[in-house]
C-alpha positions as CSV (number, residue, x, y, z in Angstrom):
1,N,41.4,0.4,29.9
2,T,43.4,-1.6,27.5
3,F,42.9,-2.2,23.8
4,P,41.2,-5.5,22.9
5,T,43.5,-8.1,21.6
6,P,42.9,-9.5,18.1
7,S,41.5,-12.7,19.5
8,E,39.0,-10.7,21.6
9,L,38.0,-8.7,18.6
10,L,37.4,-11.9,16.6
11,C,35.3,-13.3,19.4
12,D,33.2,-10.2,19.5
13,L,32.8,-10.3,15.7
14,S,31.8,-14.0,15.7
15,A,29.3,-13.4,18.6
16,R,27.7,-10.5,16.6
17,D,27.7,-12.7,13.5
18,R,25.8,-15.4,15.3
19,L,23.2,-12.9,16.5
20,S,22.7,-11.5,13.0
21,Q,22.4,-15.0,11.6
22,K,19.7,-15.8,14.2
23,D,17.8,-12.6,13.2
24,H,18.1,-13.5,9.6
25,R,16.8,-17.0,10.2
26,R,13.9,-15.6,12.2
27,A,13.1,-13.1,9.4
28,V,13.2,-15.9,6.8
29,R,10.8,-18.1,9.0
30,R,8.5,-15.1,9.5
31,K,8.4,-14.4,5.7
32,A,7.7,-18.1,5.0
33,H,4.9,-18.1,7.5
34,Q,3.4,-14.9,6.1
35,D,3.6,-16.4,2.6
36,Q,1.8,-19.6,3.8
37,I,-1.0,-17.5,5.3
38,A,-1.3,-15.4,2.1
39,I,-1.6,-18.6,0.0
40,A,-4.2,-20.0,2.4
41,L,-6.2,-16.8,2.0
42,G,-6.0,-17.0,-1.8
43,Y,-3.4,-14.3,-2.3
44,I,-0.2,-14.9,-4.3
45,P,2.7,-13.6,-2.3
46,T,4.9,-11.3,-4.3
47,D,8.2,-9.6,-3.7
48,P,7.6,-5.8,-4.2
49,D,11.2,-5.3,-5.4
50,A,10.6,-7.9,-8.2
51,I,7.6,-6.1,-9.6
52,S,7.9,-3.2,-12.0
53,S,6.3,0.1,-11.1
54,H,3.9,-0.3,-14.1
55,D,2.7,-3.7,-12.7
56,K,2.4,-2.2,-9.2
57,K,0.1,0.5,-10.6
58,R,-1.9,-2.1,-12.6
59,F,-2.3,-4.4,-9.5
60,Y,-3.4,-1.4,-7.4
61,L,-6.0,-0.4,-10.0
62,D,-7.2,-4.0,-10.2
63,C,-7.6,-4.1,-6.4
64,L,-9.5,-0.8,-6.4
65,E,-11.8,-2.1,-9.1
66,Q,-12.5,-5.3,-7.0
67,Y,-13.1,-3.1,-3.9
68,V,-15.6,-0.9,-5.8
69,L,-17.4,-4.1,-7.0
70,Y,-17.5,-5.3,-3.4
71,L,-18.9,-2.0,-2.2
72,H,-21.5,-2.0,-4.9
73,N,-22.6,-5.5,-3.8
74,Q,-22.8,-4.3,-0.2
75,L,-25.0,-1.3,-1.3
76,R,-27.3,-3.6,-3.2
77,L,-27.7,-5.8,-0.1
78,V,-29.1,-2.9,1.8
79,G,-31.4,-1.9,-1.1
80,V,-29.4,1.0,-2.5
81,E,-28.6,1.0,-6.2
82,P,-25.0,2.4,-6.7
83,V,-24.0,4.8,-9.4
84,P,-22.6,2.9,-12.3
85,V,-18.9,3.1,-12.9
86,E,-17.6,4.0,-16.3
87,R,-14.1,4.0,-17.6
88,V,-12.8,7.4,-18.5
89,S,-10.8,7.8,-21.7
90,S,-7.3,9.2,-21.3
91,G,-8.3,12.5,-22.9
92,R,-11.2,13.2,-20.6
93,G,-11.0,14.7,-17.1
94,L,-8.2,15.9,-15.0
95,T,-4.9,14.3,-14.7
96,S,-3.4,13.6,-11.2
97,R,-1.0,16.4,-11.8
98,S,-3.6,18.9,-12.7
99,I,-5.7,17.9,-9.7
100,R,-2.7,18.4,-7.4
101,V,-2.0,21.9,-8.9
102,R,-5.6,22.8,-8.5
103,V,-5.6,21.8,-4.8
104,L,-2.4,23.7,-4.2
105,K,-3.6,26.8,-6.0
106,S,-7.0,26.8,-4.3
107,G,-7.1,29.4,-1.5
108,P,-8.8,29.2,1.8
109,S,-12.0,30.7,0.3
110,E,-12.5,27.7,-2.0
111,C,-11.9,25.4,0.9
112,R,-14.5,27.2,3.0
113,M,-16.9,27.2,0.1
114,L,-16.5,23.4,-0.4
115,S,-16.9,22.7,3.3
116,S,-20.1,24.8,3.5
117,V,-21.8,22.9,0.6
118,P,-24.3,20.6,2.2
119,S,-23.8,17.0,1.5
120,S,-26.6,14.7,0.2
121,R,-26.3,12.5,3.3
122,Q,-27.5,15.3,5.7
């Protein structure tokens, strides 16, 4: 066992660099292909790192609203009238934090009680 010579070290580094460049080119091609598919489907490809957290939340809520509208249309197709959706003012209802606290504080008896309540689908 001998120590590698400087030229051997440089050869190893250049070989590793070529492999990483291949991987990088493959990733760039894959992303470009995925972006083309997204555009063909009508989506606008976005870089998640370039979007602020506020915009991410807004996009998420927009997607949820669109999905609810889709589900309402599906229910209407089978002859069921969905419950209308209403926007809740910021002062009404529970916040996400208070909901989490309630879930964490609820003991096993509340969980059993909720699971024993018959659902309207049964």
